[in-house]
PyMOL commands that place a pseudoatom at each C-alpha (Angstrom):
pseudoatom trace, name=CA, resn=MET, resi=1, chain=A, elem=C, hetatm=0, pos=[92.396, 11.934, 15.250]
pseudoatom trace, name=CA, resn=ASP, resi=2, chain=A, elem=C, hetatm=0, pos=[92.461, 13.758, 11.896]
pseudoatom trace, name=CA, resn=LEU, resi=3, chain=A, elem=C, hetatm=0, pos=[95.718, 13.431, 10.037]
pseudoatom trace, name=CA, resn=ALA, resi=4, chain=A, elem=C, hetatm=0, pos=[94.467, 15.443, 7.059]
pseudoatom trace, name=CA, resn=HIS, resi=5, chain=A, elem=C, hetatm=0, pos=[91.141, 16.575, 5.617]
pseudoatom trace, name=CA, resn=CYS, resi=6, chain=A, elem=C, hetatm=0, pos=[89.676, 18.090, 2.465]
pseudoatom trace, name=CA, resn=TYR, resi=7, chain=A, elem=C, hetatm=0, pos=[86.195, 19.411, 1.745]
pseudoatom trace, name=CA, resn=LEU, resi=8, chain=A, elem=C, hetatm=0, pos=[84.525, 17.880, -1.312]
pseudoatom trace, name=CA, resn=GLU, resi=9, chain=A, elem=C, hetatm=0, pos=[81.671, 19.683, -3.041]
pseudoatom trace, name=CA, resn=GLY, resi=10, chain=A, elem=C, hetatm=0, pos=[78.824, 17.180, -2.704]
pseudoatom trace, name=CA, resn=ASN, resi=11, chain=A, elem=C, hetatm=0, pos=[78.231, 14.056, -0.668]
pseudoatom trace, name=CA, resn=ALA, resi=12, chain=A, elem=C, hetatm=0, pos=[81.272, 11.788, -0.494]
pseudoatom trace, name=CA, resn=ASP, resi=13, chain=A, elem=C, hetatm=0, pos=[80.141, 8.239, -1.210]
pseudoatom trace, name=CA, resn=ALA, resi=14, chain=A, elem=C, hetatm=0, pos=[83.256, 6.214, -2.073]
pseudoatom trace, name=CA, resn=VAL, resi=15, chain=A, elem=C, hetatm=0, pos=[86.910, 6.436, -1.027]
pseudoatom trace, name=CA, resn=GLU, resi=16, chain=A, elem=C, hetatm=0, pos=[89.633, 3.973, -2.037]
pseudoatom trace, name=CA, resn=PHE, resi=17, chain=A, elem=C, hetatm=0, pos=[93.412, 3.843, -1.758]
pseudoatom trace, name=CA, resn=CYS, resi=18, chain=A, elem=C, hetatm=0, pos=[95.173, 2.427, -4.809]
pseudoatom trace, name=CA, resn=PRO, resi=19, chain=A, elem=C, hetatm=0, pos=[96.336, -1.152, -4.086]
pseudoatom trace, name=CA, resn=HIS, resi=20, chain=A, elem=C, hetatm=0, pos=[99.137, -1.163, -6.706]
pseudoatom trace, name=CA, resn=ASN, resi=21, chain=A, elem=C, hetatm=0, pos=[102.799, -1.063, -5.688]
pseudoatom trace, name=CA, resn=GLY, resi=22, chain=A, elem=C, hetatm=0, pos=[104.265, 2.387, -6.149]
pseudoatom trace, name=CA, resn=HIS, resi=23, chain=A, elem=C, hetatm=0, pos=[100.812, 3.972, -5.966]
pseudoatom trace, name=CA, resn=HIS, resi=24, chain=A, elem=C, hetatm=0, pos=[99.696, 3.245, -2.385]
pseudoatom trace, name=CA, resn=ASN, resi=25, chain=A, elem=C, hetatm=0, pos=[99.790, 6.987, -1.700]
pseudoatom trace, name=CA, resn=ILE, resi=26, chain=A, elem=C, hetatm=0, pos=[96.994, 7.683, -4.223]
pseudoatom trace, name=CA, resn=LEU, resi=27, chain=A, elem=C, hetatm=0, pos=[93.501, 8.106, -2.787]
pseudoatom trace, name=CA, resn=ALA, resi=28, chain=A, elem=C, hetatm=0, pos=[90.415, 8.242, -5.021]
pseudoatom trace, name=CA, resn=ALA, resi=29, chain=A, elem=C, hetatm=0, pos=[87.213, 9.861, -3.751]
pseudoatom trace, name=CA, resn=SER, resi=30, chain=A, elem=C, hetatm=0, pos=[83.861, 10.242, -5.474]
pseudoatom trace, name=CA, resn=THR, resi=31, chain=A, elem=C, hetatm=0, pos=[80.703, 12.192, -4.715]
pseudoatom trace, name=CA, resn=TYR, resi=32, chain=A, elem=C, hetatm=0, pos=[77.015, 11.833, -5.483]
pseudoatom trace, name=CA, resn=THR, resi=33, chain=A, elem=C, hetatm=0, pos=[74.360, 14.459, -4.888]
pseudoatom trace, name=CA, resn=LEU, resi=34, chain=A, elem=C, hetatm=0, pos=[70.683, 14.216, -5.800]
pseudoatom trace, name=CA, resn=GLN, resi=35, chain=A, elem=C, hetatm=0, pos=[68.993, 17.580, -6.271]
pseudoatom trace, name=CA, resn=GLU, resi=36, chain=A, elem=C, hetatm=0, pos=[65.289, 16.933, -5.731]
pseudoatom trace, name=CA, resn=GLY, resi=37, chain=A, elem=C, hetatm=0, pos=[62.459, 19.150, -6.914]
pseudoatom trace, name=CA, resn=ASP, resi=38, chain=A, elem=C, hetatm=0, pos=[60.502, 19.877, -10.086]
pseudoatom trace, name=CA, resn=GLN, resi=39, chain=A, elem=C, hetatm=0, pos=[63.564, 19.161, -12.234]
pseudoatom trace, name=CA, resn=PRO, resi=40, chain=A, elem=C, hetatm=0, pos=[65.650, 16.625, -10.305]
pseudoatom trace, name=CA, resn=SER, resi=41, chain=A, elem=C, hetatm=0, pos=[69.312, 16.252, -11.228]
pseudoatom trace, name=CA, resn=ARG, resi=42, chain=A, elem=C, hetatm=0, pos=[72.243, 14.123, -10.160]
pseudoatom trace, name=CA, resn=TYR, resi=43, chain=A, elem=C, hetatm=0, pos=[75.754, 15.425, -10.082]
pseudoatom trace, name=CA, resn=GLY, resi=44, chain=A, elem=C, hetatm=0, pos=[79.069, 14.504, -8.574]
pseudoatom trace, name=CA, resn=SER, resi=45, chain=A, elem=C, hetatm=0, pos=[82.798, 14.388, -9.002]
pseudoatom trace, name=CA, resn=ILE, resi=46, chain=A, elem=C, hetatm=0, pos=[85.812, 12.144, -8.897]
pseudoatom trace, name=CA, resn=SER, resi=47, chain=A, elem=C, hetatm=0, pos=[89.061, 13.316, -7.326]
pseudoatom trace, name=CA, resn=LEU, resi=48, chain=A, elem=C, hetatm=0, pos=[92.521, 11.864, -6.852]
pseudoatom trace, name=CA, resn=PHE, resi=49, chain=A, elem=C, hetatm=0, pos=[94.750, 12.851, -3.967]
pseudoatom trace, name=CA, resn=ASN, resi=50, chain=A, elem=C, hetatm=0, pos=[98.430, 12.345, -3.270]
pseudoatom trace, name=CA, resn=THR, resi=51, chain=A, elem=C, hetatm=0, pos=[98.692, 11.483, 0.427]
pseudoatom trace, name=CA, resn=ASP, resi=52, chain=A, elem=C, hetatm=0, pos=[101.611, 11.559, 2.828]
pseudoatom trace, name=CA, resn=GLY, resi=53, chain=A, elem=C, hetatm=0, pos=[100.913, 10.004, 6.216]
pseudoatom trace, name=CA, resn=ASP, resi=54, chain=A, elem=C, hetatm=0, pos=[104.203, 11.242, 7.680]
pseudoatom trace, name=CA, resn=THR, resi=55, chain=A, elem=C, hetatm=0, pos=[103.519, 14.918, 7.017]
pseudoatom trace, name=CA, resn=GLY, resi=56, chain=A, elem=C, hetatm=0, pos=[99.703, 14.820, 6.915]
pseudoatom trace, name=CA, resn=ASN, resi=57, chain=A, elem=C, hetatm=0, pos=[99.608, 16.252, 3.395]
pseudoatom trace, name=CA, resn=LEU, resi=58, chain=A, elem=C, hetatm=0, pos=[96.535, 15.578, 1.277]
pseudoatom trace, name=CA, resn=ASP, resi=59, chain=A, elem=C, hetatm=0, pos=[97.085, 17.187, -2.130]
pseudoatom trace, name=CA, resn=LYS, resi=60, chain=A, elem=C, hetatm=0, pos=[94.394, 17.101, -4.820]
pseudoatom trace, name=CA, resn=VAL, resi=61, chain=A, elem=C, hetatm=0, pos=[96.120, 16.155, -8.080]
pseudoatom trace, name=CA, resn=TYR, resi=62, chain=A, elem=C, hetatm=0, pos=[93.067, 15.536, -10.282]
pseudoatom trace, name=CA, resn=SER, resi=63, chain=A, elem=C, hetatm=0, pos=[89.381, 16.399, -10.198]
pseudoatom trace, name=CA, resn=GLU, resi=64, chain=A, elem=C, hetatm=0, pos=[86.553, 15.999, -12.690]
pseudoatom trace, name=CA, resn=GLU, resi=65, chain=A, elem=C, hetatm=0, pos=[82.910, 17.027, -12.439]
pseudoatom trace, name=CA, resn=THR, resi=66, chain=A, elem=C, hetatm=0, pos=[80.559, 14.237, -13.536]
pseudoatom trace, name=CA, resn=SER, resi=67, chain=A, elem=C, hetatm=0, pos=[77.072, 12.966, -13.075]
pseudoatom trace, name=CA, resn=GLY, resi=68, chain=A, elem=C, hetatm=0, pos=[76.666, 11.393, -9.638]
pseudoatom trace, name=CA, resn=ILE, resi=69, chain=A, elem=C, hetatm=0, pos=[78.990, 8.464, -9.023]
pseudoatom trace, name=CA, resn=PHE, resi=70, chain=A, elem=C, hetatm=0, pos=[77.550, 5.399, -7.320]
pseudoatom trace, name=CA, resn=ASP, resi=71, chain=A, elem=C, hetatm=0, pos=[80.833, 3.540, -6.787]
pseudoatom trace, name=CA, resn=ILE, resi=72, chain=A, elem=C, hetatm=0, pos=[84.516, 3.360, -7.707]
pseudoatom trace, name=CA, resn=LYS, resi=73, chain=A, elem=C, hetatm=0, pos=[86.926, 0.407, -7.583]
pseudoatom trace, name=CA, resn=TRP, resi=74, chain=A, elem=C, hetatm=0, pos=[90.599, -0.063, -8.427]
pseudoatom trace, name=CA, resn=ASN, resi=75, chain=A, elem=C, hetatm=0, pos=[91.542, -3.097, -10.481]
pseudoatom trace, name=CA, resn=PRO, resi=76, chain=A, elem=C, hetatm=0, pos=[93.404, -5.733, -8.454]
pseudoatom trace, name=CA, resn=PRO, resi=77, chain=A, elem=C, hetatm=0, pos=[97.188, -5.728, -8.816]
pseudoatom trace, name=CA, resn=ALA, resi=78, chain=A, elem=C, hetatm=0, pos=[98.238, -8.213, -11.503]
pseudoatom trace, name=CA, resn=GLY, resi=79, chain=A, elem=C, hetatm=0, pos=[101.358, -8.875, -13.526]
pseudoatom trace, name=CA, resn=HIS, resi=80, chain=A, elem=C, hetatm=0, pos=[99.810, -8.093, -16.910]
pseudoatom trace, name=CA, resn=THR, resi=81, chain=A, elem=C, hetatm=0, pos=[98.695, -4.505, -16.196]
pseudoatom trace, name=CA, resn=THR, resi=82, chain=A, elem=C, hetatm=0, pos=[101.316, -1.779, -16.350]
pseudoatom trace, name=CA, resn=SER, resi=83, chain=A, elem=C, hetatm=0, pos=[99.159, 0.989, -14.829]
pseudoatom trace, name=CA, resn=PRO, resi=84, chain=A, elem=C, hetatm=0, pos=[96.363, 0.964, -12.256]
pseudoatom trace, name=CA, resn=HIS, resi=85, chain=A, elem=C, hetatm=0, pos=[92.827, 1.361, -13.591]
pseudoatom trace, name=CA, resn=LEU, resi=86, chain=A, elem=C, hetatm=0, pos=[89.902, 2.899, -11.713]
pseudoatom trace, name=CA, resn=GLY, resi=87, chain=A, elem=C, hetatm=0, pos=[86.363, 1.788, -12.558]
pseudoatom trace, name=CA, resn=GLN, resi=88, chain=A, elem=C, hetatm=0, pos=[83.479, 4.230, -12.091]
pseudoatom trace, name=CA, resn=ALA, resi=89, chain=A, elem=C, hetatm=0, pos=[79.729, 3.523, -12.150]
pseudoatom trace, name=CA, resn=ASP, resi=90, chain=A, elem=C, hetatm=0, pos=[77.725, 6.716, -12.569]
pseudoatom trace, name=CA, resn=ALA, resi=91, chain=A, elem=C, hetatm=0, pos=[74.136, 7.946, -12.466]
pseudoatom trace, name=CA, resn=ASP, resi=92, chain=A, elem=C, hetatm=0, pos=[73.959, 8.301, -16.254]
pseudoatom trace, name=CA, resn=GLY, resi=93, chain=A, elem=C, hetatm=0, pos=[74.178, 4.519, -16.555]
pseudoatom trace, name=CA, resn=TYR, resi=94, chain=A, elem=C, hetatm=0, pos=[77.798, 4.469, -17.718]
pseudoatom trace, name=CA, resn=LEU, resi=95, chain=A, elem=C, hetatm=0, pos=[80.663, 2.351, -16.539]
pseudoatom trace, name=CA, resn=ARG, resi=96, chain=A, elem=C, hetatm=0, pos=[83.897, 4.248, -17.137]
pseudoatom trace, name=CA, resn=ILE, resi=97, chain=A, elem=C, hetatm=0, pos=[87.475, 3.048, -16.803]
pseudoatom trace, name=CA, resn=LYS, resi=98, chain=A, elem=C, hetatm=0, pos=[90.235, 5.547, -16.073]
pseudoatom trace, name=CA, resn=MET, resi=99, chain=A, elem=C, hetatm=0, pos=[93.946, 4.765, -16.202]
pseudoatom trace, name=CA, resn=LEU, resi=100, chain=A, elem=C, hetatm=0, pos=[96.326, 6.183, -13.620]
pseudoatom trace, name=CA, resn=ASP, resi=101, chain=A, elem=C, hetatm=0, pos=[99.512, 7.528, -15.146]
pseudoatom trace, name=CA, resn=GLY, resi=102, chain=A, elem=C, hetatm=0, pos=[102.264, 8.495, -12.727]
pseudoatom trace, name=CA, resn=GLY, resi=103, chain=A, elem=C, hetatm=0, pos=[103.479, 7.568, -9.267]
pseudoatom trace, name=CA, resn=SER, resi=104, chain=A, elem=C, hetatm=0, pos=[104.415, 9.149, -5.989]
pseudoatom trace, name=CA, resn=ASP, resi=105, chain=A, elem=C, hetatm=0, pos=[105.993, 12.086, -7.827]
pseudoatom trace, name=CA, resn=GLY, resi=106, chain=A, elem=C, hetatm=0, pos=[102.898, 12.969, -9.854]
pseudoatom trace, name=CA, resn=VAL, resi=107, chain=A, elem=C, hetatm=0, pos=[99.592, 11.673, -11.206]
pseudoatom trace, name=CA, resn=GLN, resi=108, chain=A, elem=C, hetatm=0, pos=[97.702, 12.290, -14.417]
for i in range(1, 108): cmd.bond("trace and resi %d" % i, "trace and resi %d" % (i + 1))
show_as sticks, trace
zoom trace
């Protein structure tokens, strides 16, 4: 039973809902695609969605093209962090940390 769906350019490899209070409606999705051949390349993206289970809305609020992303993880909720952080491990060998700014009414 599909409640909502969205096509992502590339192969979806990680999907995580934000575990922080006030942000449970935020879904992060990443992609990884390996283009084989004489000049192989890796590419992907990271996207954030505002979800509404009651209406079935799945609205993309942020998207960024990147090298392929192997994995994403939200930081665990803790009292010392004011905003959720999303960790990203990508095919270029980088670990990146992104900070979520906003709530159910908007995300940056």
